[in-house]
N, C-alpha and C positions, 0 to 999 in steps of 0.2 A: 212492243217495250225489250232492251235487252242488259244484262247487267247482273250482277252477283247479289241485288238487293240487299250489302253488306253496307249498312249508312257509315260503319268505320272507316271499310277500306276502301268504298266508292260513294262518300259521299254526293259529290256533283253539287258544290254549292256553285250560286252563280257568280260572286268576286268576294272570297275570305280577304283579300290584301286588302281591301276597302273597307272590311267589318261587315258585307253582305252575306250574311249567311242562309239566306232562302236557297232553297232547294231549285233546281233548272228543272225544267220539263221534264227533261229525257233521264231525269237522277233513276235509278234505280230502286230508290226508295219510295218514288211516287206510286200510291195505292195501283194496284192493278186490277182490283175488281174479278178476278176470278173466282168461281162459285165450286170449283172443283176441288176436290183434296184440300180442304181446310186443314190448317193443325189446330190440334189441342189448345194451344197456350198462342197469347200474341208474342213480340217481339220483346216484352221484358216479363214474360214469365205469365202473364196472368191468364187465366182459364178462359176462352172464348165461349160466349152465346152460343148454344143450338142453332145451326141452321144459318149461319151468317157467310159470305164468301170470304176469300184472302184478304187480311188488310195487314200491308206493310208496314202500318204505324208511322206514317211520313210525318215528320212534323216540322213545319217552320219556325228558325229561330230569327226574328227579327229583331236586331240589335236597336238603342234605341240613346239621343243623343243626353248626356249629364254634364252638368257644370265641374270643372275641375276646382278643389276649394282651395283656397289659398292657405298653407302652412307653413309659409315662410317665416321663420323667427320663434318656431315652436319646437318643441324638444322631438326627438328622433320618433318616440312611442307615439305621443299624441297626433302627431302628422302622420303616422302608418293608420290609427284609427278613424281617424277622417278621411282619408283614401279609400279606406274598404267602403266605409257608410257611403259614402259616394257612389258606390258599385263601380268603381274602379279597383285596380291592384299596384300594388308599389312596385316599380320597376329596378332599375341599379339605384344602387346607394355607395356612393363615393364619398370618402373623408379626405378634407383640408385643413390646414394650418390657417388661421384665421386669428388677427390679434385682436379685432372688435365685437366679433359674434363669439359667445361662450362655447365650450365644447358640449357636443351632443345636440347642438342649437343647428335649425336649417338653414342655411344661408341661401338657398336658390332651388327651384323647381322646374321639371319640364313635362308636360306644359306647365305654363302659368296659370297663376288663380286665379277664376274666372273666365276661362278658357273654355268651348265645347268640346266635348270628346263621345268618343262611343264607348258606350257602356262595357267595361269588363277592361279596358286598354289601359297602360301603364303607367305610370307617374314614375320622375325618375328625381331623386332628391341629391343635394350637393352637402353633407354635415361637416360642422366646425369641427376638429380637433383641440380648438382654443387656440391660445399663444404657442408660437414655438419656441421651444427651449432650446440652445445648442449644450451640448454635451461638452465638459471640460476636458481637456486631456489630464490626465491624473498618473500616465503611465512614467515612473522612474520615481513617484513621489512615495513618500510612508504610509501605511493604510491610514493613519490618523489626519494627516495632512490631506487624502484621497479624498474621506469621506467630508472634510471641511468644506472642498472644492465642490464637490458634488450636493450637498445638503443647501450650499452656498448659492447654487444656480436655479432653485427649485426644484433639483431632483431629490431622490431617495436612494439611501445604498441597499443593495438588492445583496446577492448571494456572493460570500466571498470563501473563497479555495485556496488551498495553498498548494504549491508547488517546488519541487526542487529544481535549482536554476544556477548555472555555473559562472555567470555573468553578474546576475543582479541579486545585490545583498539581500542578505534576509531584512525579511520587514517591506520591504519596498513593492508596489506596484510592477508585477510583469506584463499582463495585459488588462482590457477592459472592455467589457461588452453593453451598450453600444460604444463604438468607436467615438474618437473624439473630431468636434465637429460634426456630428448627424445630428439632426433638426431631430426633437421628438418632446410628446407631450410634458405641460408641466406635474411633478409627481412620478416622472417614470424612473422607474428601478435601473440604475448602473451597478453591471454584477463587474466584480473583482478577482483577479487571480494575482496573491499575493506571494515573494519568492520564501522560499526555506532555505535559503542559501544551496552550496553545492552539495550533491549525493554522498553521504558517507562510502567511506571504502574500509574494506577491513586489514587490520592490521597482520600483516605475514607472521608466520612463527620463525625466527631466525636464531634462537637457541642453541646453540653446539656447531653451526658454523664458522666458517674463519670472519673476520672483521669485512675482510673485501668483500665475501661474498653476500654478507647482513646486509652491508650496505646496497650493494644491487638490487638487492630484494626488496627492499626498504623504498629506492627510488624509483625502480619497478612499479611498486604499486600507487603510484601519485602521492607519497609522504615523504617527508624531509628527513635528514640522518640530525638526530639533536646531540646532547651531550653524550660523549662517548670516558669512562673513565675505566680505569684498571685498577685489576686488583688478585691478590695469590688466590688459588687454588687448586688444590689436591687431585683433584679429577678430572677440569678441563683443561683441556691442551692450552699452553700459551699461545695467544692469537684467535682463540676462540671465543665466542660469545657465552658469557654466565648467565645474562638475564639480561631481560628491557623491558621497555615501558612507554608504551600500554604495553599490556599482554596481547600476545597472538590471541586474533580471532575479533579483538575487539574493533568497535565502529568509532572510526576516526574521521576527522573535515579533511579532505583533500588539500596538502602541502601540511599538514603537522606535523611535529616533530615525533619522531620515536628513540628513545635516550638508550643506551647499551653501556653494559658493562661486559668487558672484555678481559681475560683474563691473561695472566703474567707469569702463569705457571705456578709450581708449588713452591713456599714460603722458604728461602735460603736460607732463616735463620731455624728452622726444623731440620734436625736431622743432619747438621754440620751440611748444609747445602745441596745433599745427596735425595732424590728422590725416594720415597720409602720404598723398600724391597716388600714383598708379599711376603709375608712370614709363612715358615712349613707347616705339615700337621705337631711334627715334635714339638717346635718354637710354640707354639700354640697351646699346645698339651700344657708345656711347663709353665707358659706363662700365667695362664688361667687356674691352673692348681695353686701355682706359689700365691696368687692373689686373688682368690676366689670368692672371699666376702668384699674385698673393694668392686671385685667387676659386677657383682651381684646387686645394683645399687637399687633396686626396689624391696630386697631383703623375703625373697619368695624360696630360696632355698636351689634357685634354679639359672641358669645365664643366657637369655636369651640371644640371637645374631645380633642385635642394637646395641646389648649391654657388651656381647665379646668387642663388635666392633669399632665401641665407643672406647673398650680401654687396649685396644690394638689396633691402630690405623692399619688398614692397607687388607687387613684379612677378607679373606676370599669367603663366599657361601660354601664353594666346593668344599672348602679344608674345614670348615664348620663342619659341614655333614658328614666329614668323614669321622669327627670325634662324637658327631651325635649317634651314637651306635642306635639308637631305640626310636629313631627316626620322630620323636617327638617335637622338634624344633628346638628344642633349650638343652645345654650339658647339665647333667645333676652332678654330685660330686661323687657319686661311683661311675659316670661316666669319666670323670677325671682323675680316677685311683686313687680319691680320698680317705674311702673306707677299708681302704686296705691296710697292710701292715704300717705301724709307724714309719716315719721318716720315710717314706714312697710318695712322694708328692706328685712327682715326675711319672708313674706307672700307668699302664694301659692295659686290659686283658688279651689285645690282639698281638701280644708278644712283642709290645713297647715295654724294657724294663728299663730300671735305676741305672743296670751296667753300660744298657747302649746307649740312654742320652747322656750318661758320663763322657761315653768314648766320643759321641757327637760335639757337645759346647760344655759341658760342664756344670754341674748342680750350681755351682757359688755364681757363676758367672750370669746363666738363667734367673737365677734367682734377685741377685742383684739389677740385672737389665726389668723384671717385673715390678720389682718394688720401684725404681725409677720411674719407668716408663706410666706405672698406677699413680704415684706422685704427678707427673706431670699434667694428666688428665684431670686429678684432680685441683690441681691450681688453675687451670682452662675454666672447669664451670665453676670455682669460685669466682 
């Protein structure tokens, strides 16, 4: 005899393809009856009796015939149990639609019921998926209409997700799964993707731009130029944008409008049509000294830059800071020379004297200008 003696690696069955699993005479698994070198255990690990010869543990499995049970018309679970109890195995299971056989029920089997088969052989089954339902086409429908069509076809509404879409209007179906005209079982879930409309765009900041540049920026952001109105402005040059709506950074639908307010320059009714000139240190000193109480709108005995600017349009922060000798951000009476000798409302300790002021503009002119200006400011606030 020759061979490995391994029943797994070299079994040498007579005809396994036909179910004959008996060992051939030359199989290495046949007992060799040798009495020398006997191992302590047999092939399955059982301790061998003392004094016996080598026993390879040959085992002849002789299959037997069984009758295949008839499982057509049974549910798949019941059919599977019947097949296994008949010493057979479950083979391939295929599903198909059938208008007459309920879902989950066996339509046919192979081998047929009542046939003889070798024990352990397989029985294939064809299982019904029930009547076929054709999925309706709901693309382009509103979500409500799509739901009605789906449930009306004997199906159920599955997952609904939303997505931006530049061409499909808000609330309409972009796509569906399964696709239209697909055959599915009754009750199958149909998933939808519904449009949220075009993805919003960010409104650009066009304040301070010329009208032409602003319009280019707006259209370049896939937006439209809306209403353009004009207004006077003492600070924004003529032809430039004073404000916009929506504001910069807002999210807007593509194609929506951005309205603009464009400057016409300073109001010609102010300053006899002349744009306001930035007053000098001396002029500001004199004006605020003459109208200290009127400029001190909050009554705290100090004039802030905001209060000074409201009283004297065109006042620059640089001029204000020159007068703010203690650097506290406000002008006190002492800084305007109001605590010095009576009658000197235009003096400053840094050498700016009443005589110098008289030589430059004249006290009467400055006092009159201050009172007139503060009166105008008062009328505007009213």
